[in-house]
C-alpha positions as CSV (number, residue, x, y, z in Angstrom):
1,M,0.0,0.0,0.0
2,A,2.9,2.3,-0.2
3,K,2.4,5.6,-1.9
4,G,0.3,7.7,0.4
5,A,0.3,7.8,4.1
6,L,-2.4,6.0,6.1
7,I,-3.5,7.3,9.5
8,F,-6.1,5.4,11.6
9,I,-7.9,7.2,14.4
10,S,-10.4,5.5,16.7
11,G,-12.2,6.7,19.8
12,G,-15.5,6.8,21.5
13,V,-18.5,8.9,20.7
14,R,-17.7,12.6,21.1
15,S,-14.0,11.8,21.8
16,G,-12.8,14.5,19.3
17,K,-11.6,12.0,16.7
18,S,-13.3,13.6,13.7
19,A,-12.2,17.1,14.6
20,Y,-8.7,15.9,15.1
21,A,-8.7,14.0,11.8
22,E,-9.9,17.2,10.0
23,Q,-7.0,19.1,11.5
24,I,-4.6,16.5,10.2
25,V,-6.0,16.8,6.7
26,L,-6.1,20.6,6.8
27,A,-2.4,20.7,7.9
28,S,-1.4,18.2,5.2
29,G,-0.7,20.9,2.6
30,A,-2.8,19.0,0.0
31,A,-4.4,21.2,-2.6
32,R,-7.6,19.1,-2.5
33,R,-9.2,17.8,0.7
34,I,-11.7,15.0,0.1
35,Y,-14.3,14.1,2.7
36,L,-15.5,10.6,2.0
37,A,-18.9,10.4,3.7
38,S,-20.4,7.0,4.5
39,G,-23.6,8.2,6.2
40,R,-27.0,8.0,4.8
41,A,-29.5,10.8,5.1
42,E,-32.5,8.6,5.9
43,D,-34.1,10.7,8.6
44,A,-34.3,14.3,9.6
45,E,-31.7,14.1,12.3
46,M,-29.1,12.5,9.9
47,K,-29.9,15.0,7.1
48,A,-29.3,17.9,9.6
49,R,-26.0,16.3,10.8
50,I,-24.8,15.8,7.2
51,L,-25.8,19.4,6.2
52,R,-24.0,20.8,9.3
53,H,-20.8,18.8,8.5
54,Q,-20.8,20.0,4.9
55,Q,-21.3,23.6,6.0
56,D,-18.4,23.3,8.5
57,R,-16.1,22.1,5.7
58,S,-17.2,24.6,3.1
59,G,-14.5,27.2,3.8
60,H,-11.5,25.0,3.6
61,S,-11.6,23.7,0.0
62,W,-13.2,20.4,0.9
63,K,-14.8,18.2,-1.7
64,T,-17.4,15.8,-0.3
65,I,-18.0,12.4,-1.9
66,D,-21.1,10.8,-0.5
67,Q,-20.5,7.1,-0.8
68,P,-22.3,5.1,1.9
69,V,-21.6,1.7,0.5
70,N,-19.7,1.4,-2.8
71,M,-16.4,2.9,-1.7
72,A,-14.8,1.8,-5.0
73,A,-16.9,4.3,-6.9
74,A,-15.0,7.1,-5.2
75,V,-11.6,5.9,-6.4
76,G,-12.2,7.6,-9.8
77,E,-12.6,10.9,-8.2
78,I,-9.3,10.8,-6.3
79,Q,-6.5,12.8,-7.8
80,S,-2.8,12.6,-7.2
81,G,-1.8,14.4,-4.0
82,D,-5.3,14.5,-2.5
83,A,-5.8,14.3,1.3
84,I,-8.7,12.0,2.1
85,L,-10.7,11.8,5.3
86,W,-13.0,8.8,5.6
87,D,-15.3,9.3,8.5
88,C,-16.6,6.8,9.6
89,A,-15.7,3.2,9.0
90,T,-18.3,2.0,11.5
91,T,-21.1,3.6,9.4
92,W,-19.8,1.9,6.3
93,L,-19.7,-1.5,8.1
94,A,-23.3,-1.2,9.4
95,N,-24.5,-0.3,5.9
96,E,-22.7,-3.3,4.4
97,L,-23.5,-5.9,7.1
98,Y,-27.2,-5.2,7.0
99,E,-27.5,-4.6,3.2
100,G,-30.5,-6.6,2.2
101,W,-32.2,-6.4,5.6
102,E,-35.3,-5.0,4.0
103,Q,-35.7,-8.2,1.9
104,N,-35.0,-10.3,5.0
105,N,-31.6,-11.3,3.5
106,P,-28.8,-9.3,5.1
107,C,-25.2,-9.7,4.1
108,I,-24.3,-11.1,7.5
109,A,-26.7,-14.0,6.9
110,R,-25.2,-14.8,3.4
111,H,-22.2,-17.1,3.3
112,G,-19.1,-15.3,2.1
113,C,-20.9,-11.9,1.6
114,M,-19.0,-9.9,4.2
115,E,-15.7,-11.6,3.4
116,Q,-16.0,-10.4,-0.2
117,K,-17.0,-6.9,0.9
118,W,-13.9,-6.9,3.2
119,L,-11.6,-7.9,0.3
120,D,-13.2,-5.3,-1.9
121,L,-12.6,-2.6,0.8
122,Q,-9.0,-3.5,1.2
123,G,-8.4,-3.2,-2.6
124,T,-10.3,0.1,-2.6
125,L,-8.2,1.6,0.2
126,A,-5.0,0.4,-1.5
127,A,-6.2,2.1,-4.8
128,M,-6.9,5.3,-2.9
129,L,-3.5,5.3,-1.4
130,Q,-1.8,4.8,-4.7
131,Q,-3.3,8.1,-5.8
132,A,-3.6,10.1,-2.6
133,H,-1.0,11.9,-0.5
134,L,-2.9,11.0,2.7
135,L,-5.8,8.8,3.8
136,V,-7.1,9.4,7.3
137,V,-9.7,6.8,8.5
138,V,-11.8,7.5,11.5
139,S,-13.8,4.8,13.4
140,N,-15.5,4.2,16.7
141,E,-14.1,1.9,19.2
142,V,-15.2,-1.7,18.9
143,L,-16.9,-2.0,22.3
144,D,-18.0,1.7,22.4
145,D,-20.5,1.4,19.6
146,F,-24.2,1.0,20.4
147,V,-24.5,-2.1,18.2
148,R,-23.9,-5.2,20.2
149,D,-24.4,-7.6,17.4
150,E,-21.7,-10.3,17.5
151,A,-21.0,-10.2,13.7
152,Y,-20.8,-6.4,13.8
153,Q,-18.3,-6.5,16.7
154,K,-16.2,-9.3,14.9
155,W,-16.0,-7.4,11.6
156,L,-15.3,-4.0,13.3
157,G,-12.5,-5.7,15.2
158,T,-11.1,-7.3,12.1
159,I,-11.2,-3.9,10.2
160,H,-9.5,-2.1,13.2
161,R,-6.7,-4.6,13.6
162,W,-5.9,-4.4,9.8
163,L,-6.1,-0.6,9.7
164,A,-3.8,-0.3,12.8
165,A,-1.3,-2.8,11.3
166,E,-1.3,-1.0,7.9
167,A,-1.3,2.6,9.2
168,G,1.9,4.6,9.6
169,Q,0.1,6.1,12.7
170,A,-2.6,4.6,14.8
171,I,-4.2,7.0,17.2
172,E,-6.8,6.6,19.9
173,M,-8.7,9.6,21.0
174,E,-10.2,10.1,24.5
175,N,-11.7,13.4,25.7
176,G,-9.9,15.3,23.0
177,I,-6.5,13.9,23.7
178,A,-4.7,11.9,21.1
179,Y,-2.8,8.8,22.2
180,R,-0.5,7.5,19.6
181,R,-0.4,3.7,19.5
182,K,2.1,3.4,16.7
């Protein structure tokens, strides 16, 4: 994965991880800052949160790519030297694990479904890093999330371990304080 730098930041809800990640991207010197959004505006509260976040970034030359599921679709929009902030891996995971829920056939219940999505995500992140100057991935702590589903916890742990191993820096946020783990 060696062209751009990968930084992984995790922490609890309201730990300051997203604001810290934005500061890293702003300080990167990249001409373009990409905010890779994995949230879905499915209710009024989420729509308001997404709008607020977009307005917060409007003055710092951010480009927002809304991609709640198909992260690979964003690769074509990445340019050489971009700094990317993907916030939040946990939202992507929930979208992918429970894709098909409405038809009573979620990915977590289909043999090999999540394994393929995980392989695809690894390839997508590698492709992004081949183009970008910097990729900062933000995620909630494994046991801090409100979802207590065993499959969700397993996959979030798998993703976190991989990101921490691949990252040049792995940072845990707590009460606005960054603790570097690597």
